MMTF fields as JSON, N, C-alpha, C and O atoms, coordinates in Angstrom:
{
  "mmtfVersion": "1.0.0",
  "mmtfProducer": "UNKNOWN",
  "numBonds": 363,
  "numAtoms": 364,
  "numGroups": 91,
  "numChains": 1,
  "numModels": 1,
  "chainsPerModel": [1],
  "groupsPerChain": [91],
  "chainIdList": ["A"],
  "bondAtomList": [4, 2, 8, 6, 12, 10, 16, 14, 20, 18, 24, 22, 28, 26, 32, 30, 36, 34, 40, 38, 44, 42, 48, 46, 52, 50, 56, 54, 60, 58, 64, 62, 68, 66, 72, 70, 76, 74, 80, 78, 84, 82, 88, 86, 92, 90, 96, 94, 100, 98, 104, 102, 108, 106, 112, 110, 116, 114, 120, 118, 124, 122, 128, 126, 132, 130, 136, 134, 140, 138, 144, 142, 148, 146, 152, 150, 156, 154, 160, 158, 164, 162, 168, 166, 172, 170, 176, 174, 180, 178, 184, 182, 188, 186, 192, 190, 196, 194, 200, 198, 204, 202, 208, 206, 212, 210, 216, 214, 220, 218, 224, 222, 228, 226, 232, 230, 236, 234, 240, 238, 244, 242, 248, 246, 252, 250, 256, 254, 260, 258, 264, 262, 268, 266, 272, 270, 276, 274, 280, 278, 284, 282, 288, 286, 292, 290, 296, 294, 300, 298, 304, 302, 308, 306, 312, 310, 316, 314, 320, 318, 324, 322, 328, 326, 332, 330, 336, 334, 340, 338, 344, 342, 348, 346, 352, 350, 356, 354, 360, 358],
  "bondOrderList": [1, 1, 1, 1, 1, 1, 1, 1, 1, 1, 1, 1, 1, 1, 1, 1, 1, 1, 1, 1, 1, 1, 1, 1, 1, 1, 1, 1, 1, 1, 1, 1, 1, 1, 1, 1, 1, 1, 1, 1, 1, 1, 1, 1, 1, 1, 1, 1, 1, 1, 1, 1, 1, 1, 1, 1, 1, 1, 1, 1, 1, 1, 1, 1, 1, 1, 1, 1, 1, 1, 1, 1, 1, 1, 1, 1, 1, 1, 1, 1, 1, 1, 1, 1, 1, 1, 1, 1, 1, 1],
  "groupList": [{"groupName": "MET", "atomNameList": ["N", "CA", "C", "O"], "elementList": ["N", "C", "C", "O"], "formalChargeList": [0, 0, 0, 0], "bondAtomList": [1, 0, 2, 1, 3, 2], "bondOrderList": [1, 1, 2], "singleLetterCode": "M", "chemCompType": "L-PEPTIDE LINKING"}, {"groupName": "THR", "atomNameList": ["N", "CA", "C", "O"], "elementList": ["N", "C", "C", "O"], "formalChargeList": [0, 0, 0, 0], "bondAtomList": [1, 0, 2, 1, 3, 2], "bondOrderList": [1, 1, 2], "singleLetterCode": "T", "chemCompType": "L-PEPTIDE LINKING"}, {"groupName": "LYS", "atomNameList": ["N", "CA", "C", "O"], "elementList": ["N", "C", "C", "O"], "formalChargeList": [0, 0, 0, 0], "bondAtomList": [1, 0, 2, 1, 3, 2], "bondOrderList": [1, 1, 2], "singleLetterCode": "K", "chemCompType": "L-PEPTIDE LINKING"}, {"groupName": "ALA", "atomNameList": ["N", "CA", "C", "O"], "elementList": ["N", "C", "C", "O"], "formalChargeList": [0, 0, 0, 0], "bondAtomList": [1, 0, 2, 1, 3, 2], "bondOrderList": [1, 1, 2], "singleLetterCode": "A", "chemCompType": "L-PEPTIDE LINKING"}, {"groupName": "ASP", "atomNameList": ["N", "CA", "C", "O"], "elementList": ["N", "C", "C", "O"], "formalChargeList": [0, 0, 0, 0], "bondAtomList": [1, 0, 2, 1, 3, 2], "bondOrderList": [1, 1, 2], "singleLetterCode": "D", "chemCompType": "L-PEPTIDE LINKING"}, {"groupName": "LEU", "atomNameList": ["N", "CA", "C", "O"], "elementList": ["N", "C", "C", "O"], "formalChargeList": [0, 0, 0, 0], "bondAtomList": [1, 0, 2, 1, 3, 2], "bondOrderList": [1, 1, 2], "singleLetterCode": "L", "chemCompType": "L-PEPTIDE LINKING"}, {"groupName": "VAL", "atomNameList": ["N", "CA", "C", "O"], "elementList": ["N", "C", "C", "O"], "formalChargeList": [0, 0, 0, 0], "bondAtomList": [1, 0, 2, 1, 3, 2], "bondOrderList": [1, 1, 2], "singleLetterCode": "V", "chemCompType": "L-PEPTIDE LINKING"}, {"groupName": "GLN", "atomNameList": ["N", "CA", "C", "O"], "elementList": ["N", "C", "C", "O"], "formalChargeList": [0, 0, 0, 0], "bondAtomList": [1, 0, 2, 1, 3, 2], "bondOrderList": [1, 1, 2], "singleLetterCode": "Q", "chemCompType": "L-PEPTIDE LINKING"}, {"groupName": "ASN", "atomNameList": ["N", "CA", "C", "O"], "elementList": ["N", "C", "C", "O"], "formalChargeList": [0, 0, 0, 0], "bondAtomList": [1, 0, 2, 1, 3, 2], "bondOrderList": [1, 1, 2], "singleLetterCode": "N", "chemCompType": "L-PEPTIDE LINKING"}, {"groupName": "SER", "atomNameList": ["N", "CA", "C", "O"], "elementList": ["N", "C", "C", "O"], "formalChargeList": [0, 0, 0, 0], "bondAtomList": [1, 0, 2, 1, 3, 2], "bondOrderList": [1, 1, 2], "singleLetterCode": "S", "chemCompType": "L-PEPTIDE LINKING"}, {"groupName": "GLY", "atomNameList": ["N", "CA", "C", "O"], "elementList": ["N", "C", "C", "O"], "formalChargeList": [0, 0, 0, 0], "bondAtomList": [1, 0, 2, 1, 3, 2], "bondOrderList": [1, 1, 2], "singleLetterCode": "G", "chemCompType": "PEPTIDE LINKING"}, {"groupName": "PHE", "atomNameList": ["N", "CA", "C", "O"], "elementList": ["N", "C", "C", "O"], "formalChargeList": [0, 0, 0, 0], "bondAtomList": [1, 0, 2, 1, 3, 2], "bondOrderList": [1, 1, 2], "singleLetterCode": "F", "chemCompType": "L-PEPTIDE LINKING"}, {"groupName": "ILE", "atomNameList": ["N", "CA", "C", "O"], "elementList": ["N", "C", "C", "O"], "formalChargeList": [0, 0, 0, 0], "bondAtomList": [1, 0, 2, 1, 3, 2], "bondOrderList": [1, 1, 2], "singleLetterCode": "I", "chemCompType": "L-PEPTIDE LINKING"}, {"groupName": "ARG", "atomNameList": ["N", "CA", "C", "O"], "elementList": ["N", "C", "C", "O"], "formalChargeList": [0, 0, 0, 0], "bondAtomList": [1, 0, 2, 1, 3, 2], "bondOrderList": [1, 1, 2], "singleLetterCode": "R", "chemCompType": "L-PEPTIDE LINKING"}, {"groupName": "GLU", "atomNameList": ["N", "CA", "C", "O"], "elementList": ["N", "C", "C", "O"], "formalChargeList": [0, 0, 0, 0], "bondAtomList": [1, 0, 2, 1, 3, 2], "bondOrderList": [1, 1, 2], "singleLetterCode": "E", "chemCompType": "L-PEPTIDE LINKING"}, {"groupName": "HIS", "atomNameList": ["N", "CA", "C", "O"], "elementList": ["N", "C", "C", "O"], "formalChargeList": [0, 0, 0, 0], "bondAtomList": [1, 0, 2, 1, 3, 2], "bondOrderList": [1, 1, 2], "singleLetterCode": "H", "chemCompType": "L-PEPTIDE LINKING"}, {"groupName": "PRO", "atomNameList": ["N", "CA", "C", "O"], "elementList": ["N", "C", "C", "O"], "formalChargeList": [0, 0, 0, 0], "bondAtomList": [1, 0, 2, 1, 3, 2], "bondOrderList": [1, 1, 2], "singleLetterCode": "P", "chemCompType": "L-PEPTIDE LINKING"}],
  "groupTypeList": [0, 1, 2, 3, 4, 5, 6, 3, 7, 6, 3, 2, 2, 3, 8, 5, 1, 9, 2, 3, 9, 2, 4, 3, 6, 8, 10, 6, 11, 4, 1, 12, 3, 4, 3, 5, 13, 8, 13, 14, 2, 6, 6, 6, 1, 10, 11, 10, 1, 11, 5, 6, 13, 15, 13, 3, 9, 13, 2, 10, 13, 8, 16, 7, 1, 10, 3, 14, 12, 7, 12, 16, 3, 9, 4, 1, 16, 10, 11, 9, 3, 10, 2, 13, 5, 2, 2, 1, 6, 2, 13],
  "groupIdList": [1, 2, 3, 4, 5, 6, 7, 8, 9, 10, 11, 12, 13, 14, 15, 16, 17, 18, 19, 20, 21, 22, 23, 24, 25, 26, 27, 28, 29, 30, 31, 32, 33, 34, 35, 36, 37, 38, 39, 40, 41, 42, 43, 44, 45, 46, 47, 48, 49, 50, 51, 52, 53, 54, 55, 56, 57, 58, 59, 60, 61, 62, 63, 64, 65, 66, 67, 68, 69, 70, 71, 72, 73, 74, 75, 76, 77, 78, 79, 80, 81, 82, 83, 84, 85, 86, 87, 88, 89, 90, 91],
  "secStructList": [7, 7, 2, 2, 2, 2, 2, 2, 2, 2, 2, 2, 2, 2, 6, 7, 7, 2, 2, 2, 2, 2, 2, 2, 2, 2, 2, 2, 2, 2, 2, 2, 2, 2, 2, 2, 2, 6, 6, 7, 7, 3, 3, 3, 6, 6, 6, 3, 3, 3, 3, 3, 3, 3, 3, 7, 7, 3, 3, 3, 3, 7, 6, 6, 6, 7, 7, 3, 3, 3, 3, 7, 7, 3, 3, 3, 3, 3, 3, 3, 3, 7, 2, 2, 2, 2, 2, 2, 2, 7, 7],
  "xCoordList": [0.846, 0.0, 0.891, 1.821, 0.599, 1.338, 0.644, -0.448, 1.293, 0.707, -0.595, -1.562, -0.63, -1.838, -2.979, -4.132, -2.643, -3.656, -4.176, -5.374, -3.268, -3.652, -4.591, -5.602, -4.256, -5.096, -6.483, -7.492, -6.532, -7.818, -8.645, -9.856, -8.012, -8.728, -9.246, -10.363, -8.43, -8.862, -10.052, -11.011, -9.987, -11.09, -12.37, -13.441, -12.26, -13.429, -14.01, -15.219, -13.143, -13.611, -14.114, -15.039, -13.505, -13.893, -14.875, -15.278, -15.258, -16.195, -15.682, -16.403, -14.412, -13.775, -13.497, -13.51, -13.245, -12.788, -11.349, -10.672, -10.898, -9.535, -8.52, -7.525, -8.782, -7.864, -7.843, -6.775, -9.005, -9.07, -8.362, -7.675, -8.532, -7.871, -6.356, -5.612, -5.904, -4.461, -3.875, -2.797, -4.585, -4.136, -4.075, -3.146, -5.061, -5.089, -3.924, -3.24, -3.704, -2.615, -1.27, -0.424, -1.069, 0.186, 0.352, 1.468, -0.738, -0.678, -0.234, 0.563, -0.747, -0.342, 1.142, 1.88, 1.576, 2.987, 3.908, 4.951, 3.531, 4.352, 4.438, 5.497, 3.326, 3.301, 4.209, 4.944, 4.152, 5.024, 6.485, 7.326, 6.79, 8.174, 8.679, 9.823, 7.836, 8.235, 8.512, 9.476, 7.666, 7.869, 9.176, 9.924, 9.455, 10.703, 11.914, 12.96, 11.778, 12.871, 13.199, 14.354, 12.169, 12.351, 12.644, 12.612, 12.93, 13.278, 12.117, 12.339, 10.896, 9.722, 9.253, 9.458, 8.631, 8.048, 6.589, 5.901, 6.103, 4.706, 4.03, 4.386, 3.056, 2.353, 0.939, 0.166, 0.606, -0.753, -1.28, -0.966, -2.067, -2.521, -3.2, -4.085, -2.768, -3.32, -2.63, -2.685, -1.979, -1.301, 0.192, 0.761, 0.836, 2.268, 2.902, 2.226, 4.219, 4.997, 6.113, 6.888, 6.184, 7.273, 8.282, 7.897, 9.565, 10.585, 11.896, 12.063, 12.825, 14.157, 15.093, 15.188, 15.784, 16.759, 18.158, 18.432, 19.035, 20.421, 21.284, 21.217, 22.079, 23.043, 24.43, 24.863, 25.118, 26.46, 27.434, 27.164, 28.562, 29.579, 30.139, 30.183, 30.561, 31.045, 32.048, 32.161, 32.768, 33.739, 33.061, 32.212, 33.45, 32.924, 34.041, 35.196, 33.711, 34.705, 34.235, 33.057, 35.167, 34.897, 34.819, 35.806, 33.684, 33.545, 34.46, 34.764, 34.897, 35.771, 37.221, 37.907, 37.69, 39.1, 39.333, 40.443, 38.305, 38.466, 39.049, 39.25, 39.322, 39.911, 38.881, 37.691, 39.363, 38.483, 38.176, 39.071, 36.899, 36.487, 35.664, 35.129, 35.579, 34.77, 33.444, 33.422, 32.348, 31.019, 30.547, 30.475, 30.224, 29.865, 28.512, 27.675, 28.319, 27.041, 25.969, 26.257, 24.733, 23.641, 22.321, 22.195, 21.357, 20.004, 19.141, 19.313, 18.223, 17.368, 15.943, 15.75, 14.945, 13.574, 13.276, 13.797, 12.432, 12.061, 10.565, 9.891, 10.06, 8.64, 8.485, 9.098, 7.672, 7.312, 5.812, 5.034, 5.405, 3.985, 3.274, 3.827, 2.045, 1.222, 0.562, 0.57, -0.001, -0.608, -1.731, -1.805, -2.599, -3.734, -3.266, -3.817, -2.25, -1.717, -1.07, -1.246, -0.328, 0.292, -0.764, -0.621, -1.831, -2.903, -3.612, -3.986, -3.796, -4.441, -3.621, -4.179, -2.318, -1.441, -1.278, -1.203, -1.223, -1.044, -2.293, -3.411, -2.114, -3.266, -3.509, -4.436],
  "yCoordList": [-1.175, 0.0, 1.238, 1.349, 2.151, 3.402, 4.471, 4.257, 5.604, 6.707, 7.161, 7.479, 7.193, 7.582, 6.601, 7.004, 5.312, 4.306, 4.525, 4.405, 4.847, 5.106, 6.307, 6.265, 7.369, 8.568, 8.225, 8.676, 7.432, 7.046, 6.215, 6.412, 5.288, 4.453, 5.274, 5.059, 6.218, 7.081, 7.936, 8.113, 8.458, 9.268, 8.448, 8.936, 7.212, 6.347, 5.98, 6.08, 5.551, 5.098, 6.242, 6.056, 7.426, 8.554, 9.49, 10.508, 9.14, 9.952, 11.384, 12.346, 11.506, 12.801, 13.016, 12.077, 14.271, 14.536, 14.057, 13.834, 13.904, 13.439, 14.425, 14.017, 15.729, 16.742, 16.729, 16.82, 16.616, 16.589, 15.348, 15.408, 14.24, 13.006, 13.13, 12.695, 13.72, 13.909, 14.807, 14.529, 15.879, 16.785, 16.058, 16.268, 15.208, 14.468, 13.483, 13.414, 12.735, 11.75, 12.456, 12.038, 13.526, 14.279, 14.897, 14.961, 15.35, 15.916, 14.891, 15.2, 13.672, 12.606, 12.29, 12.196, 12.127, 11.806, 12.929, 12.665, 14.18, 15.32, 15.411, 15.716, 15.147, 15.198, 14.122, 14.383, 12.927, 11.843, 12.201, 12.01, 12.722, 13.098, 14.201, 14.153, 15.193, 16.28, 15.762, 16.177, 14.858, 14.289, 13.503, 13.611, 12.721, 11.948, 12.868, 12.586, 13.959, 14.929, 15.505, 15.818, 15.642, 16.15, 15.042, 15.262, 13.852, 12.674, 12.226, 11.67, 12.462, 12.022, 10.68, 10.366, 9.908, 8.631, 8.876, 9.596, 8.28, 8.418, 7.066, 6.093, 7.005, 5.758, 5.846, 6.721, 4.936, 4.819, 3.496, 2.427, 3.571, 2.39, 1.405, 1.771, 0.16, -0.889, -1.001, -2.058, 0.066, 0.036, -0.167, -1.107, 0.721, 0.572, 1.821, 2.8, 1.769, 2.857, 3.245, 2.399, 4.534, 5.078, 5.673, 6.381, 5.396, 5.916, 6.098, 5.627, 6.79, 6.998, 6.015, 5.972, 5.226, 4.266, 4.79, 5.349, 4.6, 5.031, 3.83, 2.778, 4.0, 2.971, 3.445, 4.527, 2.647, 2.995, 2.891, 2.212, 3.573, 3.444, 2.021, 1.383, 1.544, 0.174, 0.04, 0.911, -1.062, -1.333, -2.102, -2.961, -1.779, -2.47, -2.699, -2.376, -3.25, -3.5, -2.92, -3.004, -2.333, -1.872, -3.122, -3.851, -3.394, -4.633, -4.716, -5.814, -3.581, -3.61, -3.885, -4.643, -3.258, -3.398, -4.317, -4.814, -4.544, -5.361, -4.581, -5.132, -3.288, -2.469, -2.222, -2.056, -2.203, -1.95, -0.461, 0.369, -0.118, 1.277, 1.444, 0.481, 2.675, 2.991, 3.564, 4.584, 2.921, 3.404, 4.288, 3.824, 5.554, 6.467, 6.138, 5.468, 6.618, 6.456, 7.235, 8.242, 6.759, 7.452, 7.169, 6.204, 8.024, 7.818, 7.417, 7.938, 6.502, 6.012, 5.838, 5.501, 6.063, 5.857, 4.374, 3.539, 4.059, 2.669, 2.555, 3.542, 1.348, 1.087, -0.255, -1.242, -0.293, -1.542, -1.727, -0.86, -2.838, -3.102, -3.357, -3.981, -2.872, -3.08, -4.45, -5.141, -4.824, -6.143, -6.389, -7.456, -5.396, -5.578, -5.698, -6.495, -4.912, -5.004, -6.365, -6.964, -6.847, -8.172, -9.254, -10.169, -9.137, -10.124, -10.076, -11.117, -8.875, -8.721, -9.352, -9.969, -9.204, -9.724, -11.236, -11.943, -11.716, -13.148, -13.913, -13.475, -15.025, -15.811, -16.997, -17.766],
  "zCoordList": [0.0, 0.0, 0.0, 0.799, -0.893, -0.974, -0.126, 0.402, -0.012, 0.75, 0.083, 0.776, -1.242, -1.966, -1.676, -1.521, -1.605, -1.265, 0.152, 0.41, 1.061, 2.447, 2.527, 3.228, 1.811, 1.795, 1.256, 1.799, 0.194, -0.391, 0.583, 0.684, 1.301, 2.264, 3.438, 3.908, 3.912, 5.019, 4.572, 5.324, 3.36, 2.832, 2.779, 3.138, 2.335, 2.211, 3.579, 3.789, 4.516, 5.828, 6.709, 7.5, 6.573, 7.422, 6.723, 7.285, 5.497, 4.719, 4.581, 4.844, 4.159, 3.963, 2.485, 1.689, 2.135, 0.779, 0.665, 1.668, -0.555, -0.777, -0.187, 0.412, -0.364, 0.169, 1.694, 2.299, 2.314, 3.779, 4.312, 5.332, 3.628, 4.032, 3.893, 4.771, 2.799, 2.586, 3.672, 4.198, 4.005, 5.071, 6.42, 7.2, 6.686, 7.953, 8.037, 9.058, 6.981, 6.971, 7.104, 7.895, 6.331, 6.427, 7.812, 8.328, 8.416, 9.762, 10.79, 11.676, 10.677, 11.607, 11.433, 12.414, 10.183, 9.932, 10.401, 10.999, 10.135, 10.559, 12.084, 12.633, 12.758, 14.219, 14.821, 15.773, 14.265, 14.742, 14.498, 15.376, 13.309, 12.986, 13.915, 14.369, 14.198, 15.098, 16.508, 17.151, 16.979, 18.313, 18.366, 19.337, 17.341, 17.321, 17.219, 17.805, 16.483, 16.379, 17.758, 18.049, 18.609, 19.969, 20.975, 22.185, 20.46, 21.284, 22.172, 23.248, 21.735, 22.472, 21.929, 20.756, 22.777, 22.38, 22.048, 22.771, 20.953, 20.545, 20.729, 20.064, 21.63, 21.925, 21.372, 21.761, 20.462, 19.938, 20.492, 19.967, 21.537, 22.253, 21.302, 20.529, 21.379, 20.538, 19.196, 18.567, 18.738, 17.439, 17.604, 17.049, 18.375, 18.577, 19.136, 19.455, 19.249, 19.817, 18.858, 18.413, 18.547, 17.744, 18.718, 19.649, 18.517, 19.418, 18.679, 17.555, 19.328, 18.769, 19.438, 20.664, 18.631, 19.149, 18.874, 17.812, 19.848, 19.704, 19.324, 19.958, 18.298, 17.899, 18.301, 17.902, 19.08, 19.527, 18.353, 17.363, 18.484, 17.441, 17.48, 18.532, 16.325, 16.251, 15.118, 14.255, 15.14, 14.078, 12.961, 13.197, 11.756, 10.592, 9.598, 9.874, 8.45, 7.417, 6.095, 5.748, 5.364, 4.015, 3.139, 3.041, 2.5, 1.741, 0.517, 0.051, -0.005, -1.183, -0.822, -1.507, 0.271, 0.621, 1.809, 2.002, 2.598, 3.793, 4.962, 6.045, 4.741, 5.798, 6.896, 6.628, 8.134, 9.27, 9.336, 9.177, 9.573, 9.688, 10.962, 11.509, 11.411, 12.582, 12.1, 11.411, 12.455, 12.102, 13.252, 14.39, 12.978, 14.063, 14.695, 14.091, 15.912, 16.615, 15.863, 15.216, 15.955, 15.284, 15.995, 16.748, 15.741, 16.235, 15.051, 13.949, 15.271, 14.203, 14.722, 15.89, 13.869, 14.324, 14.482, 13.742, 15.453, 15.684, 15.921, 16.217, 15.788, 15.997, 16.673, 16.264, 17.701, 18.362, 18.205, 18.605, 17.634, 17.407, 18.724, 19.63, 18.824, 20.006, 19.978, 18.959, 21.1, 21.259, 20.245, 19.634, 20.074, 19.161, 17.704, 16.944, 17.31, 15.95, 15.711, 14.65, 16.694, 16.571, 16.417, 15.605, 17.212, 17.151, 15.794, 15.255, 15.243, 13.947, 12.83, 11.923, 12.889, 11.835, 11.956, 10.951, 13.176, 13.404, 12.969, 13.239, 12.315, 11.834, 12.694, 12.437]
}
């Protein structure tokens, strides 16, 4: 499913216009991104939790030369599925 498909489904289920649905979907995504930028955790009960995970610096190898390199520490977005979402996906 693409973002356009998601917007269309939200418009259909919520009985919204396509533009209103697009604004709503973009608003949700922007709000989640802003919260993660501020290092906040976003909990959507039953769906899941969006959070920022920290990756420590580590040693790696250049695949072309085999030389050892230092991979710097970084922050990355993460998602943990909620109980209800897991149950929905599980058959």
